[in-house]
N, CA and C atoms as a LAMMPS dump frame, in Angstrom:
ITEM: TIMESTEP
0
ITEM: NUMBER OF ATOMS
393
ITEM: BOX BOUNDS ff ff ff
-5.0000000000000000e+02 5.0000000000000000e+02
-5.0000000000000000e+02 5.0000000000000000e+02
-5.0000000000000000e+02 5.0000000000000000e+02
ITEM: ATOMS id mol type element x y z
1 1 1 N 0.803 -1.098 -0.023
2 1 2 C 0.041 -0.005 -0.112
3 1 3 C 1.025 1.164 -0.202
4 2 1 N 1.898 1.167 0.898
5 2 2 C 2.828 2.475 0.972
6 2 3 C 3.471 2.363 -0.62
7 3 1 N 4.067 1.274 -1.289
8 3 2 C 4.45 1.73 -2.468
9 3 3 C 3.657 1.989 -3.417
10 4 1 N 2.142 1.627 -3.389
11 4 2 C 1.307 2.278 -4.645
12 4 3 C 1.138 3.583 -4.181
13 5 1 N 1.193 3.971 -3.182
14 5 2 C 1.077 5.577 -2.701
15 5 3 C 2.157 6.503 -3.129
16 6 1 N 3.201 5.86 -2.73
17 6 2 C 4.508 6.571 -3.093
18 6 3 C 4.834 6.5 -4.91
19 7 1 N 4.11 5.399 -5.19
20 7 2 C 4.136 5.529 -7.178
21 7 3 C 3.632 6.622 -7.668
22 8 1 N 2.136 6.658 -7.002
23 8 2 C 0.979 7.712 -7.398
24 8 3 C 1.383 8.899 -7.337
25 9 1 N 2.104 9.177 -6.081
26 9 2 C 2.58 10.329 -5.294
27 9 3 C 3.836 10.863 -6.599
28 10 1 N 4.517 9.981 -7.125
29 10 2 C 5.659 10.23 -7.894
30 10 3 C 5.334 10.761 -9.202
31 11 1 N 4.29 9.764 -9.841
32 11 2 C 3.494 10.274 -10.842
33 11 3 C 3.066 11.199 -11.04
34 12 1 N 2.379 11.948 -10.187
35 12 2 C 1.627 12.837 -10.222
36 12 3 C 2.639 14.074 -10.22
37 13 1 N 3.619 13.8 -9.401
38 13 2 C 4.763 15.147 -9.41
39 13 3 C 5.546 15.148 -10.801
40 14 1 N 5.807 13.784 -11.219
41 14 2 C 6.242 13.985 -12.826
42 14 3 C 5.416 14.83 -13.983
43 15 1 N 4.041 14.362 -13.542
44 15 2 C 3.094 14.811 -14.327
45 15 3 C 3.199 16.322 -14.353
46 16 1 N 3.019 16.99 -13.304
47 16 2 C 2.726 18.298 -12.799
48 16 3 C 4.034 18.647 -13.206
49 17 1 N 5.293 18.146 -12.871
50 17 2 C 6.458 19.132 -13.013
51 17 3 C 6.746 19.15 -14.783
52 18 1 N 6.275 17.965 -15.072
53 18 2 C 6.954 17.953 -16.797
54 18 3 C 5.529 18.209 -17.453
55 19 1 N 4.463 19.27 -17.021
56 19 2 C 3.821 19.763 -17.447
57 19 3 C 3.802 20.413 -18.951
58 20 1 N 3.036 21.127 -19.635
59 20 2 C 3.35 21.904 -20.791
60 20 3 C 3.691 23.094 -20.745
61 21 1 N 3.688 24.032 -19.567
62 21 2 C 4.201 25.356 -19.604
63 21 3 C 5.123 25.216 -19.966
64 22 1 N 5.737 26.329 -20.877
65 22 2 C 7.186 26.615 -21.448
66 22 3 C 7.753 27.304 -20.768
67 23 1 N 9.137 27.4 -19.813
68 23 2 C 9.478 28.502 -19.456
69 23 3 C 10.111 29.576 -20.193
70 24 1 N 9.686 31.144 -19.903
71 24 2 C 10.183 32.031 -20.908
72 24 3 C 11.741 32.34 -20.89
73 25 1 N 12.383 31.344 -19.989
74 25 2 C 14.016 31.266 -20.335
75 25 3 C 14.549 30.501 -21.62
76 26 1 N 13.496 29.555 -21.677
77 26 2 C 13.803 28.39 -22.882
78 26 3 C 13.978 29.627 -24.198
79 27 1 N 12.885 30.169 -24.489
80 27 2 C 13.228 30.798 -25.611
81 27 3 C 14.116 32.274 -25.445
82 28 1 N 14.477 32.685 -24.435
83 28 2 C 15.784 33.526 -24.224
84 28 3 C 17.22 32.698 -24.362
85 29 1 N 17.022 31.623 -24.141
86 29 2 C 18.623 30.631 -24.074
87 29 3 C 18.552 30.493 -25.587
88 30 1 N 17.728 30.376 -26.19
89 30 2 C 17.742 30.056 -27.632
90 30 3 C 18.404 31.335 -28.568
91 31 1 N 17.225 32.665 -28.275
92 31 2 C 17.767 33.72 -28.303
93 31 3 C 19.119 34.203 -28.363
94 32 1 N 19.389 33.756 -27.133
95 32 2 C 20.783 34.051 -26.84
96 32 3 C 21.907 33.083 -27.857
97 33 1 N 21.661 31.793 -27.724
98 33 2 C 22.505 31.03 -28.973
99 33 3 C 22.324 31.548 -30.197
100 34 1 N 21.39 32.224 -30.681
101 34 2 C 21.53 32.588 -31.878
102 34 3 C 21.972 33.813 -32.215
103 35 1 N 22.37 34.602 -31.152
104 35 2 C 22.788 36.157 -31.364
105 35 3 C 24.262 35.653 -31.201
106 36 1 N 24.842 34.709 -29.809
107 36 2 C 25.991 34.022 -29.897
108 36 3 C 26.644 33.878 -31.453
109 37 1 N 25.899 33.157 -32.183
110 37 2 C 26.563 32.599 -33.088
111 37 3 C 26.314 33.585 -34.371
112 38 1 N 25.504 34.733 -34.274
113 38 2 C 25.855 35.605 -35.216
114 38 3 C 26.776 36.742 -34.761
115 39 1 N 26.964 36.645 -33.502
116 39 2 C 28.015 37.957 -33.239
117 39 3 C 29.528 37.276 -33.536
118 40 1 N 29.883 36.161 -33.519
119 40 2 C 31.005 35.612 -33.934
120 40 3 C 31.335 35.23 -35.582
121 41 1 N 30.03 35.544 -36.244
122 41 2 C 30.481 36.179 -37.634
123 41 3 C 29.817 34.778 -38.589
124 42 1 N 28.632 34.028 -38.028
125 42 2 C 28.065 32.812 -38.629
126 42 3 C 27.416 33.036 -39.933
127 43 1 N 27.231 34.546 -39.965
128 43 2 C 26.669 34.969 -41.363
129 43 3 C 27.262 34.865 -42.391
130 44 1 N 28.758 35.104 -42.194
131 44 2 C 29.866 35.388 -43.329
132 44 3 C 30.471 33.623 -43.703
133 45 1 N 30.09 32.623 -43.006
134 45 2 C 30.47 31.156 -43.406
135 45 3 C 29.076 30.389 -44.114
136 46 1 N 28.664 30.355 -45.201
137 46 2 C 28.084 29.762 -45.753
138 46 3 C 27.37 28.627 -45.178
139 47 1 N 27.958 27.409 -44.618
140 47 2 C 27.354 26.428 -43.996
141 47 3 C 27.172 26.812 -42.629
142 48 1 N 27.538 27.624 -41.995
143 48 2 C 27.4 28.067 -40.559
144 48 3 C 25.867 28.783 -40.706
145 49 1 N 25.968 29.798 -41.912
146 49 2 C 24.8 30.714 -42.185
147 49 3 C 23.696 29.989 -42.334
148 50 1 N 23.747 28.64 -43.148
149 50 2 C 22.205 27.927 -43.178
150 50 3 C 22.084 27.497 -41.823
151 51 1 N 23.024 27.153 -40.961
152 51 2 C 22.224 26.78 -39.703
153 51 3 C 21.614 27.891 -38.762
154 52 1 N 22.395 28.813 -38.97
155 52 2 C 21.85 30.266 -38.334
156 52 3 C 20.138 30.652 -38.95
157 53 1 N 20.267 30.241 -40.32
158 53 2 C 18.849 30.685 -41.011
159 53 3 C 17.741 29.643 -40.318
160 54 1 N 18.385 28.448 -39.909
161 54 2 C 17.16 27.394 -39.653
162 54 3 C 16.935 27.682 -38.538
163 55 1 N 18.197 27.994 -37.642
164 55 2 C 17.653 28.371 -35.989
165 55 3 C 16.848 29.269 -35.929
166 56 1 N 16.813 30.5 -36.711
167 56 2 C 15.889 31.802 -36.682
168 56 3 C 14.499 31.364 -37.423
169 57 1 N 14.497 30.79 -38.18
170 57 2 C 13.135 30.084 -38.675
171 57 3 C 12.838 29.214 -37.985
172 58 1 N 13.305 28.536 -36.917
173 58 2 C 12.609 27.509 -35.951
174 58 3 C 11.949 28.335 -34.948
175 59 1 N 13.126 29.509 -34.325
176 59 2 C 12.675 30.047 -33.361
177 59 3 C 10.886 30.872 -33.464
178 60 1 N 11.035 31.455 -34.898
179 60 2 C 9.898 31.866 -35.408
180 60 3 C 8.662 30.978 -35.169
181 61 1 N 8.752 29.68 -35.875
182 61 2 C 7.72 28.647 -35.745
183 61 3 C 7.382 28.333 -34.51
184 62 1 N 8.803 28.435 -33.657
185 62 2 C 7.9 27.974 -31.976
186 62 3 C 7.254 29.123 -31.376
187 63 1 N 7.629 30.711 -31.584
188 63 2 C 6.961 31.487 -31.209
189 63 3 C 5.174 31.401 -31.183
190 64 1 N 5.209 30.959 -32.627
191 64 2 C 3.918 30.71 -33.281
192 64 3 C 3.295 29.716 -32.665
193 65 1 N 3.672 28.699 -32.369
194 65 2 C 3.513 27.569 -31.513
195 65 3 C 3.063 27.735 -30.245
196 66 1 N 3.585 28.742 -29.551
197 66 2 C 3.462 29.316 -28.139
198 66 3 C 2.435 30.214 -27.942
199 67 1 N 2.186 30.819 -29.207
200 67 2 C 0.706 31.974 -29.346
201 67 3 C -0.054 30.899 -29.355
202 68 1 N -0.063 29.841 -30.088
203 68 2 C -1.158 29.087 -30.111
204 68 3 C -1.504 27.758 -28.949
205 69 1 N -0.529 27.863 -27.878
206 69 2 C -0.924 27.027 -27.042
207 69 3 C -0.127 25.664 -27.149
208 70 1 N 0.749 25.542 -27.851
209 70 2 C 1.143 24.523 -28.526
210 70 3 C 2.862 24.072 -27.655
211 71 1 N 2.549 24.429 -26.322
212 71 2 C 3.782 24.435 -25.708
213 71 3 C 4.97 23.224 -25.909
214 72 1 N 4.356 21.871 -25.706
215 72 2 C 5.188 20.702 -26.184
216 72 3 C 5.898 20.939 -27.598
217 73 1 N 5.15 21.205 -28.675
218 73 2 C 5.393 21.417 -30.041
219 73 3 C 6.785 22.252 -29.822
220 74 1 N 6.333 23.722 -29.345
221 74 2 C 7.169 24.45 -29.188
222 74 3 C 8.704 24.4 -28.678
223 75 1 N 8.532 23.597 -27.419
224 75 2 C 9.724 23.014 -26.547
225 75 3 C 10.41 22.222 -27.897
226 76 1 N 9.856 21.455 -28.333
227 76 2 C 10.947 20.473 -29.629
228 76 3 C 11.515 21.332 -30.485
229 77 1 N 10.579 22.364 -30.929
230 77 2 C 11.362 23.16 -32.424
231 77 3 C 12.129 24.29 -31.325
232 78 1 N 12.324 24.746 -30.652
233 78 2 C 13.319 25.25 -29.652
234 78 3 C 14.57 24.634 -29.32
235 79 1 N 14.382 23.608 -29.143
236 79 2 C 15.631 22.618 -28.981
237 79 3 C 16.135 22.309 -30.401
238 80 1 N 15.494 22.539 -31.373
239 80 2 C 16.344 22.285 -32.525
240 80 3 C 16.908 23.427 -32.871
241 81 1 N 16.162 24.687 -32.73
242 81 2 C 16.65 25.81 -33.072
243 81 3 C 17.96 26.229 -32.381
244 82 1 N 17.943 25.532 -31.132
245 82 2 C 19.114 25.98 -30.002
246 82 3 C 19.945 24.916 -30.556
247 83 1 N 20.105 24.157 -31.05
248 83 2 C 21.179 23.037 -31.606
249 83 3 C 21.662 23.659 -32.815
250 84 1 N 20.767 24.174 -33.657
251 84 2 C 21.527 24.871 -34.811
252 84 3 C 21.99 25.778 -34.511
253 85 1 N 21.653 26.728 -33.624
254 85 2 C 22.18 27.523 -33.458
255 85 3 C 23.881 27.792 -33.293
256 86 1 N 23.814 26.497 -32.015
257 86 2 C 25.095 25.768 -31.566
258 86 3 C 26.068 25.297 -32.457
259 87 1 N 25.51 24.612 -33.791
260 87 2 C 26.275 23.751 -34.539
261 87 3 C 26.685 25.162 -35.458
262 88 1 N 25.824 26.396 -35.639
263 88 2 C 26.757 27.648 -36.614
264 88 3 C 27.518 28.253 -35.492
265 89 1 N 27.669 28.192 -34.74
266 89 2 C 28.446 28.469 -33.578
267 89 3 C 29.849 27.646 -33.619
268 90 1 N 29.797 26.42 -33.687
269 90 2 C 30.719 25.586 -33.961
270 90 3 C 31.613 25.501 -34.928
271 91 1 N 30.807 25.637 -36.301
272 91 2 C 31.202 25.852 -37.467
273 91 3 C 32.272 26.674 -37.795
274 92 1 N 31.447 28.19 -37.369
275 92 2 C 32.101 29.475 -36.889
276 92 3 C 33.553 29.761 -36.411
277 93 1 N 33.581 29.108 -35.532
278 93 2 C 34.67 29.013 -34.339
279 93 3 C 35.855 28.143 -35.336
280 94 1 N 35.156 26.885 -35.536
281 94 2 C 36.16 25.958 -36.188
282 94 3 C 36.683 26.63 -37.577
283 95 1 N 36.282 27.334 -38.217
284 95 2 C 36.722 27.932 -39.741
285 95 3 C 37.604 29.124 -39.009
286 96 1 N 37.538 29.888 -38.04
287 96 2 C 38.225 31.319 -37.517
288 96 3 C 39.374 30.361 -36.772
289 97 1 N 39.58 29.502 -36.378
290 97 2 C 40.53 28.255 -35.722
291 97 3 C 41.481 28.042 -36.898
292 98 1 N 40.64 27.362 -37.694
293 98 2 C 41.49 26.866 -39.287
294 98 3 C 42.324 27.456 -39.946
295 99 1 N 41.631 29.15 -40.043
296 99 2 C 42.238 30.626 -40.575
297 99 3 C 43.501 30.814 -39.853
298 100 1 N 43.53 30.88 -38.52
299 100 2 C 44.326 31.115 -37.831
300 100 3 C 45.464 30.604 -37.679
301 101 1 N 45.07 28.945 -37.709
302 101 2 C 46.453 28.056 -37.938
303 101 3 C 47.048 28.448 -39.135
304 102 1 N 46.475 28.67 -40.183
305 102 2 C 46.848 29.152 -41.622
306 102 3 C 47.635 29.897 -41.624
307 103 1 N 47.169 31.098 -40.988
308 103 2 C 48.063 32.269 -40.813
309 103 3 C 49.3 31.935 -40.009
310 104 1 N 49.155 31.416 -38.994
311 104 2 C 50.365 31.259 -37.913
312 104 3 C 51.386 30.288 -38.733
313 105 1 N 51.182 29.34 -39.151
314 105 2 C 51.769 28.278 -40.347
315 105 3 C 52.517 28.912 -41.337
316 106 1 N 52.023 29.873 -42.006
317 106 2 C 52.596 30.804 -43.148
318 106 3 C 53.452 31.599 -42.48
319 107 1 N 53.564 32.47 -41.177
320 107 2 C 54.297 33.094 -40.717
321 107 3 C 55.458 32.516 -40.157
322 108 1 N 55.513 30.923 -39.769
323 108 2 C 56.286 30.344 -39.301
324 108 3 C 57.126 29.957 -40.149
325 109 1 N 56.55 29.731 -41.687
326 109 2 C 57.478 29.155 -43.005
327 109 3 C 58.367 30.883 -43.235
328 110 1 N 57.572 31.643 -42.984
329 110 2 C 58.077 32.745 -43.469
330 110 3 C 59.768 33.053 -42.521
331 111 1 N 59.546 32.796 -41.503
332 111 2 C 60.46 32.815 -40.389
333 111 3 C 61.717 32.016 -40.525
334 112 1 N 61.189 30.494 -40.502
335 112 2 C 62.082 29.59 -41.279
336 112 3 C 62.811 30.071 -42.623
337 113 1 N 62.271 30.566 -43.323
338 113 2 C 63.146 31.036 -45.033
339 113 3 C 64.231 31.99 -44.454
340 114 1 N 63.192 33.088 -43.846
341 114 2 C 64.599 33.891 -43.419
342 114 3 C 65.604 33.547 -42.544
343 115 1 N 65.392 32.707 -41.786
344 115 2 C 66.712 31.908 -40.941
345 115 3 C 67.645 31.271 -41.972
346 116 1 N 66.565 30.789 -42.702
347 116 2 C 67.878 29.592 -43.879
348 116 3 C 68.871 30.884 -44.995
349 117 1 N 68.094 31.922 -45.028
350 117 2 C 68.451 32.97 -46.011
351 117 3 C 69.767 33.459 -44.95
352 118 1 N 69.731 34.139 -44.212
353 118 2 C 70.373 34.545 -42.908
354 118 3 C 71.722 33.541 -42.605
355 119 1 N 71.147 32.343 -42.62
356 119 2 C 72.472 31.29 -42.303
357 119 3 C 73.319 31.253 -43.282
358 120 1 N 72.443 31.104 -44.865
359 120 2 C 73.49 30.938 -46.091
360 120 3 C 74.371 32.306 -46.202
361 121 1 N 73.699 33.608 -46.018
362 121 2 C 74.375 34.667 -45.584
363 121 3 C 75.557 34.974 -44.744
364 122 1 N 75.562 34.303 -44.02
365 122 2 C 76.745 33.87 -42.946
366 122 3 C 77.577 33.126 -43.529
367 123 1 N 77.27 31.913 -43.633
368 123 2 C 78.337 31.216 -44.478
369 123 3 C 78.993 31.521 -45.761
370 124 1 N 78.35 32.068 -46.518
371 124 2 C 79.067 32.691 -47.71
372 124 3 C 80.006 33.862 -47.028
373 125 1 N 79.546 34.89 -45.885
374 125 2 C 80.495 35.498 -45.523
375 125 3 C 81.795 34.876 -44.786
376 126 1 N 81.369 33.81 -44.417
377 126 2 C 82.532 33.205 -43.322
378 126 3 C 83.511 32.562 -44.516
379 127 1 N 82.702 32.345 -45.693
380 127 2 C 83.761 31.5 -46.78
381 127 3 C 84.634 32.632 -47.699
382 128 1 N 83.919 33.889 -47.727
383 128 2 C 84.736 35.065 -48.313
384 128 3 C 86.063 35.405 -47.339
385 129 1 N 85.803 35.425 -46.284
386 129 2 C 87.066 35.752 -44.967
387 129 3 C 87.969 34.759 -44.933
388 130 1 N 87.48 33.497 -45.484
389 130 2 C 88.568 32.706 -45.11
390 130 3 C 89.494 32.412 -46.561
391 131 1 N 88.979 33.163 -47.571
392 131 2 C 89.824 32.826 -48.662
393 131 3 C 90.727 33.926 -49.529
């Protein structure tokens, strides 16, 4: 009997807590993710821009669902929007990091070439002195 009461109480709590009300923070979190992706330049990368557009479209769709009282569906759409915004952010950061690596590698190569040229000049100067 105690187990049955505990099970009923637990089920009631789960249903009450997992109800269809959508916390405003969920929308704000998604908007924040979209803003973060846009702030790092996701619109400038075609692949990231696609995910950012999908996130924005899904946010609009979710807001329409919220207005229609379809909070459960809105929650799922907001999760997709948030995921797409995060993907856009990651793609943009990866592209920026890759570009930074290429730039740094080019600088290293230039320094190595300068060092080789300086070494060659020094060797020539030493050979000229010894002659």
